[in-house]
Residue frames as qw, qx, qy, qz and C-alpha x, y, z in Angstrom:
[[0.406, -0.458, 0.790, -0.036, 15.24, 16.13, -0.51],
 [0.438, 0.240, -0.755, -0.425, 15.55, 13.20, -2.93],
 [0.842, -0.200, -0.154, -0.476, 13.09, 10.36, -2.48],
 [0.758, 0.130, -0.596, 0.229, 15.83, 7.83, -1.69],
 [0.191, 0.222, -0.576, 0.763, 16.61, 9.78, 1.52],
 [0.475, -0.130, 0.252, -0.833, 12.92, 10.00, 2.46],
 [0.553, -0.007, -0.773, -0.309, 12.05, 6.37, 1.76],
 [0.694, -0.431, 0.184, -0.546, 9.49, 5.12, 4.33],
 [0.343, -0.405, 0.835, -0.143, 10.47, 2.06, 6.38],
 [0.794, 0.247, 0.499, -0.243, 7.84, -0.13, 4.69],
 [0.687, 0.711, -0.126, -0.084, 9.52, 0.58, 1.36],
 [0.039, -0.708, 0.703, -0.051, 13.00, -0.08, 2.73],
 [0.519, -0.139, 0.832, -0.142, 11.78, -3.66, 3.27],
 [0.738, 0.529, 0.302, -0.291, 10.23, -3.85, -0.22],
 [0.782, 0.252, 0.377, 0.427, 11.53, -4.76, -3.67],
 [0.306, -0.260, 0.239, 0.884, 13.70, -2.40, -5.69],
 [0.035, 0.429, 0.656, 0.621, 10.79, -2.09, -8.12],
 [0.290, -0.806, -0.516, 0.012, 8.48, -0.75, -5.40],
 [0.437, -0.598, -0.046, 0.671, 11.22, 1.57, -4.15],
 [0.280, 0.011, 0.454, 0.846, 11.90, 2.87, -7.66],
 [0.065, -0.641, -0.639, -0.420, 8.18, 3.55, -8.27],
 [0.367, -0.826, -0.361, 0.231, 7.86, 5.53, -5.02],
 [0.459, -0.457, 0.128, 0.752, 11.11, 7.46, -5.52],
 [0.233, 0.215, 0.525, 0.790, 10.36, 8.49, -9.11],
 [0.168, -0.746, -0.560, -0.320, 6.85, 9.67, -8.21],
 [0.467, -0.745, -0.247, 0.408, 8.11, 11.45, -5.09],
 [0.427, -0.291, 0.227, 0.826, 10.90, 13.28, -6.90],
 [0.102, 0.414, 0.569, 0.703, 8.55, 14.32, -9.69],
 [0.301, -0.804, -0.504, -0.098, 6.00, 15.58, -7.15],
 [0.481, -0.605, -0.094, 0.627, 8.69, 17.55, -5.31],
 [0.303, 0.029, 0.389, 0.869, 9.60, 19.25, -8.60],
 [0.106, -0.535, -0.577, -0.608, 5.96, 20.15, -9.19],
 [0.470, -0.756, -0.368, -0.269, 4.58, 20.85, -5.68],
 [0.062, -0.713, 0.492, -0.495, 7.61, 21.23, -3.44],
 [0.330, 0.117, -0.881, 0.319, 8.79, 19.10, -0.55],
 [0.381, -0.152, 0.462, -0.786, 6.29, 17.87, 2.00],
 [0.534, 0.131, 0.750, -0.368, 3.18, 15.84, 2.64],
 [0.680, 0.564, 0.037, -0.467, 1.75, 16.34, -0.84],
 [0.365, 0.578, -0.706, -0.186, 4.82, 14.79, -2.47],
 [0.189, -0.167, 0.941, -0.226, 4.44, 11.76, -0.19],
 [0.623, 0.346, 0.500, -0.491, 0.72, 11.40, -1.01],
 [0.611, 0.622, -0.294, -0.391, 1.49, 11.52, -4.74],
 [0.175, 0.475, -0.862, -0.025, 4.25, 8.91, -4.34],
 [0.366, 0.028, 0.868, -0.334, 1.98, 6.55, -2.37],
 [0.661, 0.489, 0.208, -0.530, -0.79, 7.07, -4.93],
 [0.516, 0.588, -0.557, -0.279, 1.55, 6.00, -7.72],
 [0.030, -0.316, 0.935, -0.161, 2.79, 3.03, -5.69],
 [0.528, 0.164, 0.676, -0.488, -0.78, 1.85, -4.99],
 [0.674, 0.498, -0.171, -0.518, -1.43, 1.57, -8.74],
 [0.654, 0.423, -0.621, -0.081, 1.06, -1.28, -9.11],
 [0.344, 0.166, -0.826, 0.415, 1.71, -2.60, -5.58],
 [0.645, -0.598, -0.264, -0.397, -0.19, -3.62, -2.47],
 [0.167, -0.605, 0.624, -0.465, 0.87, -3.68, 1.15],
 [0.878, -0.134, -0.451, -0.086, 1.45, -7.14, 2.58],
 [0.754, -0.419, -0.294, 0.412, 2.46, -7.16, 6.23],
 [0.345, -0.792, 0.025, 0.504, 5.32, -4.71, 6.67],
 [0.253, -0.323, 0.542, 0.733, 6.29, -4.28, 3.00],
 [0.577, 0.545, 0.006, -0.609, 4.90, -3.71, -0.51],
 [0.486, -0.029, 0.818, 0.306, 4.49, -6.38, -3.21],
 [0.193, 0.104, -0.546, -0.809, 3.47, -6.19, -6.87],
 [0.678, 0.109, 0.263, -0.678, -0.28, -6.71, -7.35],
 [0.651, 0.073, 0.756, -0.005, -1.57, -10.13, -8.36],
 [0.629, 0.504, 0.547, 0.225, -1.31, -10.85, -12.08],
 [0.370, -0.001, 0.217, 0.903, 0.39, -7.50, -12.72],
 [0.009, 0.793, 0.579, 0.190, -3.00, -5.77, -12.49],
 [0.266, 0.057, -0.114, 0.955, -2.71, -1.98, -12.47],
 [0.261, -0.646, -0.401, -0.595, -5.06, 0.66, -11.14],
 [0.242, -0.537, 0.392, -0.707, -5.96, 2.33, -7.87],
 [0.352, -0.033, -0.914, 0.196, -6.14, -0.06, -4.95],
 [0.088, -0.492, -0.715, 0.489, -8.73, 1.82, -2.97],
 [0.160, 0.828, 0.513, 0.157, -11.55, 4.31, -3.55],
 [0.236, -0.888, -0.004, 0.394, -9.55, 7.21, -2.12],
 [0.432, -0.326, 0.533, 0.650, -6.74, 6.69, -4.65],
 [0.321, 0.409, 0.721, 0.459, -9.27, 6.80, -7.49],
 [0.023, 0.886, 0.436, 0.153, -10.89, 10.13, -6.65],
 [0.244, 0.675, -0.154, 0.679, -9.68, 13.71, -6.35],
 [0.352, -0.002, -0.647, 0.676, -8.35, 14.66, -2.90],
 [0.265, -0.165, 0.150, -0.938, -11.13, 17.16, -2.22],
 [0.718, -0.197, -0.397, -0.536, -13.73, 14.39, -2.28],
 [0.422, -0.479, 0.639, -0.428, -12.12, 12.52, 0.61],
 [0.909, 0.045, -0.330, -0.249, -12.92, 8.94, 1.46],
 [0.768, -0.529, 0.361, -0.025, -11.36, 6.16, 3.47],
 [0.230, 0.655, -0.703, -0.156, -7.91, 4.93, 2.56],
 [0.960, 0.018, -0.234, -0.152, -7.45, 1.25, 1.82],
 [0.524, -0.720, 0.454, 0.035, -4.07, 1.45, 3.59],
 [0.074, 0.560, -0.770, -0.297, -2.39, -0.20, 0.63],
 [0.457, 0.111, 0.879, -0.078, -4.72, -3.22, 0.54],
 [0.138, 0.060, -0.617, -0.772, -6.07, -3.77, -2.97],
 [0.492, 0.236, 0.539, -0.642, -9.84, -3.54, -2.60],
 [0.661, 0.444, -0.270, -0.542, -10.25, -4.55, -6.24],
 [0.085, 0.338, -0.937, -0.034, -8.53, -7.92, -5.63],
 [0.682, -0.180, -0.595, -0.384, -10.52, -11.13, -5.74],
 [0.732, -0.552, 0.189, -0.352, -11.73, -12.74, -2.54],
 [0.977, 0.035, -0.087, 0.192, -9.47, -15.69, -3.36],
 [0.507, 0.523, -0.280, 0.625, -6.42, -13.40, -3.52],
 [0.318, -0.664, 0.269, -0.621, -7.39, -11.73, -0.24],
 [0.931, -0.326, 0.043, -0.155, -7.80, -15.16, 1.34],
 [0.856, 0.241, -0.197, 0.413, -4.29, -16.10, 0.15],
 [0.163, 0.624, -0.311, 0.698, -2.91, -12.90, 1.70],
 [0.642, -0.566, 0.173, -0.487, -4.77, -13.66, 4.94],
 [0.987, -0.105, -0.075, 0.098, -3.22, -17.14, 4.96],
 [0.623, 0.442, -0.253, 0.593, 0.24, -15.64, 4.33],
 [0.094, -0.586, 0.304, -0.745, -0.36, -13.24, 7.25],
 [0.330, -0.113, -0.891, 0.289, -1.67, -16.14, 9.41],
 [0.379, -0.188, 0.123, -0.898, -5.03, -14.48, 10.12],
 [0.133, 0.136, 0.943, -0.274, -7.29, -16.67, 12.25],
 [0.389, 0.526, 0.613, -0.443, -10.85, -17.34, 11.07],
 [0.096, 0.416, -0.431, -0.795, -10.12, -16.31, 7.47],
 [0.002, -0.128, -0.920, -0.370, -12.10, -19.19, 5.95],
 [0.008, -0.644, -0.749, 0.157, -15.34, -17.83, 7.43],
 [0.083, -0.562, -0.082, 0.819, -14.73, -14.18, 6.49],
 [0.505, 0.783, 0.362, 0.000, -16.51, -12.19, 3.82],
 [0.588, 0.488, 0.066, 0.642, -14.50, -10.01, 1.45],
 [0.112, -0.848, 0.071, -0.513, -15.01, -6.84, 3.57],
 [0.771, -0.621, 0.139, -0.035, -13.97, -8.77, 6.68],
 [0.870, 0.069, 0.108, 0.477, -10.85, -10.06, 4.92],
 [0.331, 0.713, 0.003, 0.618, -9.97, -6.50, 3.85],
 [0.408, -0.826, 0.128, -0.368, -10.30, -5.24, 7.43],
 [0.895, -0.398, 0.152, 0.131, -8.34, -8.17, 8.88],
 [0.767, 0.309, 0.066, 0.559, -5.51, -7.69, 6.35],
 [0.079, 0.817, -0.068, 0.567, -5.34, -3.96, 7.12],
 [0.645, -0.720, 0.160, -0.201, -5.16, -4.73, 10.85],
 [0.927, -0.148, 0.150, 0.310, -2.43, -7.37, 10.32],
 [0.570, 0.574, 0.017, 0.587, -0.47, -4.98, 8.09],
 [0.187, -0.860, 0.137, -0.456, -0.58, -2.24, 10.74],
 [0.816, -0.547, 0.186, -0.029, 0.55, -4.71, 13.40],
 [0.886, 0.108, 0.129, 0.433, 3.43, -6.07, 11.32],
 [0.352, 0.728, -0.032, 0.587, 4.57, -2.57, 10.36],
 [0.439, -0.820, 0.162, -0.329, 4.48, -1.47, 14.00],
 [0.907, -0.344, 0.191, 0.150, 6.50, -4.54, 15.05],
 [0.770, 0.363, 0.083, 0.518, 9.08, -3.96, 12.30],
 [0.123, 0.829, -0.077, 0.540, 9.58, -0.34, 13.31],
 [0.560, -0.750, 0.240, -0.258, 10.21, -1.20, 16.96],
 [0.932, -0.218, 0.218, 0.192, 12.67, -4.04, 16.34]]
């Protein structure tokens, strides 16, 4: 099935650029591996190189920086690891603070970088959940 028909809800609320990145990677992965979970993982991996999840949608990374956003995206699947859930772990603390402000996260000024990452992931999950139910 073409990627446009399988577009996840978070990408439906994202820019055309993010949608195009996911669709092209998905369709290419389907050609190589067949339809299914693997094609979706490949598409998200490609998306995470140029975009980060902010709330219930995806936005281009700060300064156009490219590269994997979390340790799991950077290593082969067999090695496992924790997903960054679309939050760019390579971003500066200042950028993460700005995202936390945009997401209206309480206590952000006292948080360390790992705490900001966790709080942003939690806020993203909450916003995505809310968007899917409304």
